[in-house]
C-alpha positions as CSV (number, residue, x, y, z in Angstrom):
1,X,-6.4,-8.6,-12.8
2,X,-5.6,-11.9,-14.5
3,X,-2.0,-10.8,-15.3
4,X,-1.5,-9.6,-11.7
5,X,-2.7,-12.9,-10.3
6,X,-0.4,-14.9,-12.6
7,X,2.5,-12.6,-11.8
8,X,2.0,-13.1,-8.1
9,X,1.8,-16.9,-8.5
10,X,5.0,-17.0,-10.6
11,X,6.8,-14.8,-8.0
12,X,5.7,-17.0,-5.2
13,X,6.9,-20.2,-7.0
14,X,10.2,-18.6,-7.9
15,X,10.9,-17.6,-4.2
16,X,9.8,-21.1,-3.0
17,X,12.1,-22.8,-5.4
18,X,15.1,-20.6,-4.5
19,X,14.5,-21.0,-0.8
20,X,14.2,-24.8,-1.2
21,X,17.6,-24.9,-2.8
22,X,19.5,-22.0,-1.1
23,X,17.5,-20.8,1.9
24,X,18.3,-21.2,5.6
25,X,17.1,-24.5,7.0
26,X,14.2,-24.3,9.4
27,X,13.8,-26.7,12.3
28,X,10.5,-28.6,12.0
29,X,10.0,-28.1,15.7
30,X,9.8,-24.4,15.1
31,X,6.9,-24.9,12.7
32,X,5.2,-27.2,15.2
33,X,5.5,-24.6,17.9
34,X,4.1,-21.9,15.7
35,X,1.2,-24.1,14.6
36,X,0.4,-24.8,18.2
37,X,0.4,-21.1,19.0
38,X,-1.9,-20.4,16.1
39,X,-4.3,-23.2,17.2
40,X,-4.3,-21.8,20.8
41,X,-5.1,-18.3,19.4
42,X,-7.9,-19.6,17.3
43,X,-9.4,-21.7,20.2
44,X,-9.5,-18.5,22.3
45,X,-11.7,-17.0,19.6
46,X,-13.9,-20.1,19.4
47,X,-12.5,-21.3,16.1
48,X,-10.6,-24.4,15.1
49,X,-7.6,-24.8,12.8
50,X,-10.0,-26.6,10.4
51,X,-12.3,-23.6,10.4
52,X,-9.3,-21.3,9.6
53,X,-8.0,-23.5,6.8
54,X,-11.4,-23.7,5.3
55,X,-12.0,-20.0,5.4
56,X,-8.6,-19.4,3.7
57,X,-9.0,-22.2,1.2
58,X,-5.7,-23.9,2.4
59,X,-4.6,-27.3,3.5
60,X,-2.5,-27.7,6.7
61,X,0.5,-28.7,4.6
62,X,0.2,-25.6,2.4
63,X,0.0,-23.4,5.6
64,X,3.1,-25.0,7.0
65,X,5.0,-24.6,3.6
66,X,4.0,-20.9,3.6
67,X,5.3,-20.5,7.2
68,X,8.6,-22.2,6.2
69,X,9.1,-19.9,3.3
70,X,8.4,-16.8,5.3
71,X,10.9,-17.8,8.0
72,X,13.5,-18.7,5.3
73,X,13.0,-15.3,3.6
74,X,13.2,-13.4,6.9
75,X,16.5,-15.2,7.8
76,X,17.9,-14.9,4.3
77,X,17.3,-11.1,4.5
78,X,19.0,-10.9,7.9
79,X,22.0,-13.0,6.7
80,X,22.4,-10.5,3.9
81,X,21.9,-7.3,5.9
82,X,24.3,-5.4,8.2
83,X,23.6,-2.3,10.3
84,X,25.8,-0.4,7.9
85,X,23.5,-1.4,5.0
86,X,20.4,-0.3,6.9
87,X,22.0,3.1,7.9
88,X,23.0,3.7,4.3
89,X,19.5,2.8,3.1
90,X,18.0,5.2,5.6
91,X,20.2,8.0,4.5
92,X,19.5,7.4,0.8
93,X,15.7,7.3,1.4
94,X,15.3,10.1,3.9
95,X,12.4,11.6,2.0
96,X,10.5,8.4,2.6
97,X,11.3,7.9,6.3
98,X,10.7,11.6,7.0
99,X,7.3,11.0,5.5
100,X,7.6,13.7,2.9
101,X,4.8,13.6,0.3
102,X,4.2,15.4,-3.0
103,X,1.0,15.9,-4.9
104,X,1.4,15.3,-8.6
105,X,-0.5,15.6,-11.8
106,X,0.7,14.1,-15.0
107,X,0.1,13.8,-18.7
108,X,0.9,10.3,-20.0
109,X,1.0,8.8,-23.4
110,X,0.8,5.0,-23.1
111,X,3.4,2.8,-24.7
112,X,3.8,-0.9,-24.4
113,X,6.7,-3.3,-25.0
114,X,5.2,-3.8,-28.5
115,X,5.4,-0.1,-29.3
116,X,7.7,0.7,-32.2
117,X,10.5,3.3,-32.1
118,X,8.4,5.4,-34.4
119,X,5.5,5.4,-32.0
120,X,7.8,6.3,-29.1
121,X,9.4,9.2,-31.0
122,X,6.0,10.5,-31.9
123,X,4.8,10.4,-28.3
124,X,8.1,12.1,-27.2
125,X,7.7,14.9,-29.7
126,X,4.1,15.5,-28.7
127,X,5.0,15.7,-25.0
128,X,8.0,18.0,-25.6
129,X,5.7,20.3,-27.6
130,X,3.2,20.3,-24.8
131,X,5.9,21.0,-22.3
132,X,7.2,24.0,-24.3
133,X,3.7,25.5,-24.6
134,X,2.9,25.0,-20.9
135,X,6.3,26.5,-19.9
136,X,5.7,29.5,-22.1
137,X,2.3,30.1,-20.5
138,X,0.4,29.4,-23.7
139,X,-1.3,26.3,-22.3
140,X,-2.5,25.3,-18.8
141,X,-1.2,21.9,-17.5
142,X,-4.6,20.7,-16.3
143,X,-6.2,21.6,-19.6
144,X,-3.4,19.8,-21.5
145,X,-3.9,16.7,-19.3
146,X,-7.7,16.7,-19.9
147,X,-7.2,16.8,-23.6
148,X,-4.1,14.6,-24.1
149,X,-3.4,12.3,-21.1
150,X,-4.2,8.6,-21.5
151,X,-5.0,8.0,-17.8
152,X,-8.2,7.8,-15.8
153,X,-6.9,11.0,-14.0
154,X,-7.2,13.0,-17.2
155,X,-10.7,14.5,-16.3
156,X,-9.2,15.7,-13.0
157,X,-6.4,17.6,-14.9
158,X,-4.1,14.7,-14.4
159,X,-4.1,14.9,-10.6
160,X,-3.3,11.5,-8.9
161,X,-3.0,12.9,-5.4
162,X,-0.2,12.6,-2.8
163,X,2.5,10.0,-3.1
164,X,5.3,8.9,-0.8
165,X,8.8,8.6,-2.2
166,X,8.7,4.8,-2.2
167,X,6.3,1.8,-2.3
168,X,3.5,3.6,-4.1
169,X,1.5,2.7,-7.2
170,X,3.9,4.6,-9.3
171,X,7.2,3.5,-10.7
172,X,10.6,4.5,-9.3
173,X,11.4,6.8,-12.3
174,X,8.1,8.7,-11.7
175,X,8.6,9.1,-8.0
176,X,12.3,10.1,-8.3
177,X,11.4,12.8,-10.9
178,X,8.5,14.1,-8.8
179,X,10.5,14.4,-5.6
180,X,13.2,16.4,-7.4
181,X,10.6,19.1,-8.2
182,X,9.5,22.1,-6.1
183,X,5.8,22.9,-5.9
184,X,4.7,24.4,-9.3
185,X,7.6,22.9,-11.2
186,X,7.2,20.5,-14.2
187,X,9.5,17.7,-15.2
188,X,11.1,16.9,-18.5
189,X,9.6,13.8,-20.2
190,X,9.9,10.8,-17.9
191,X,9.7,7.2,-19.2
192,X,8.2,4.3,-17.2
193,X,6.9,0.9,-18.3
194,X,3.5,2.5,-18.8
195,X,4.7,5.1,-21.2
196,X,6.0,8.7,-21.3
197,X,5.0,11.3,-18.8
198,X,5.1,15.0,-18.0
199,X,4.9,15.4,-14.3
200,X,3.9,18.5,-12.3
201,X,4.1,18.9,-8.6
202,X,1.3,21.0,-7.2
203,X,2.0,20.7,-3.5
204,X,4.6,19.4,-1.1
205,X,4.4,18.3,2.5
206,X,7.7,18.2,4.2
207,X,6.9,15.7,6.9
208,X,9.2,15.5,10.0
209,X,12.9,14.7,10.3
210,X,13.4,11.0,11.2
211,X,16.1,9.5,13.4
212,X,17.6,6.2,12.4
213,X,17.2,4.6,15.8
214,X,13.6,5.5,16.0
215,X,12.5,4.1,12.7
216,X,14.9,1.1,12.6
217,X,12.0,-1.4,12.2
218,X,10.5,0.5,9.3
219,X,13.9,0.7,7.7
220,X,14.5,-3.0,8.2
221,X,11.1,-3.9,6.7
222,X,11.5,-1.5,3.7
223,X,15.1,-2.8,3.1
224,X,13.8,-6.4,3.3
225,X,11.1,-5.7,0.7
226,X,13.5,-4.2,-1.7
227,X,15.9,-7.1,-1.2
228,X,13.0,-9.4,-2.0
229,X,12.1,-7.5,-5.1
230,X,15.8,-7.5,-6.3
231,X,16.0,-11.2,-5.7
232,X,12.8,-11.8,-7.7
233,X,14.2,-9.7,-10.6
234,X,17.3,-11.9,-10.6
235,X,15.3,-15.1,-10.5
236,X,13.0,-14.0,-13.3
237,X,16.0,-13.2,-15.5
238,X,17.4,-16.7,-15.0
239,X,14.1,-18.7,-15.0
240,X,12.2,-20.2,-17.8
241,X,8.6,-19.3,-17.1
242,X,5.8,-21.0,-19.0
243,X,2.2,-20.1,-18.3
244,X,-0.1,-22.9,-19.6
245,X,-3.4,-21.5,-18.5
246,X,-5.9,-21.2,-21.4
């Protein structure tokens, strides 16, 4: 949890610095207008702006700075997005916008950035052996997961439930491999930042065909989120980040 909080703070600061130097300019009158609308909405609920700020542990200046950044980010995305970009994104991610889901189980051996090549090779060989035994019918996947997986899902045979193609608590490599499988099929060894996985799809739900025009706002929001993530990755590569908390 501590790492997640620090990561979120660093990400927020990197975006603020970038928008300060390269983001679209925001007219102060626009912020004033938005603040007035917020105050009016709060008043209708019997609250004051001071109450709201106190509840959210914010100052008025922090709130305004946050509004400026959100507006800048929204306009930055629009400046770097065409309808052709959105159409291509929708076509590439049809599984997500059609709301297809797969139910997966996995066997994972945890590896970290500090793991040695020898540790990785040992984990890879172990999973490849398990895969061969499962594929040959000598071992049940759920039993193998219970005995070998280093995940809280192990007691459930590795079952982590249904996932969508994108924006889940699984990495892209995991989701991509899972959605390439039919129900009952098992993946080759898949590597993520958490370690090495064997993935089995136990069920698929095909959703319903989407139309670009009907889900345009969802497409725009999803594209904007990926653009934000890509921007953060670039900023992190260039930035010198020092965490000085004890």
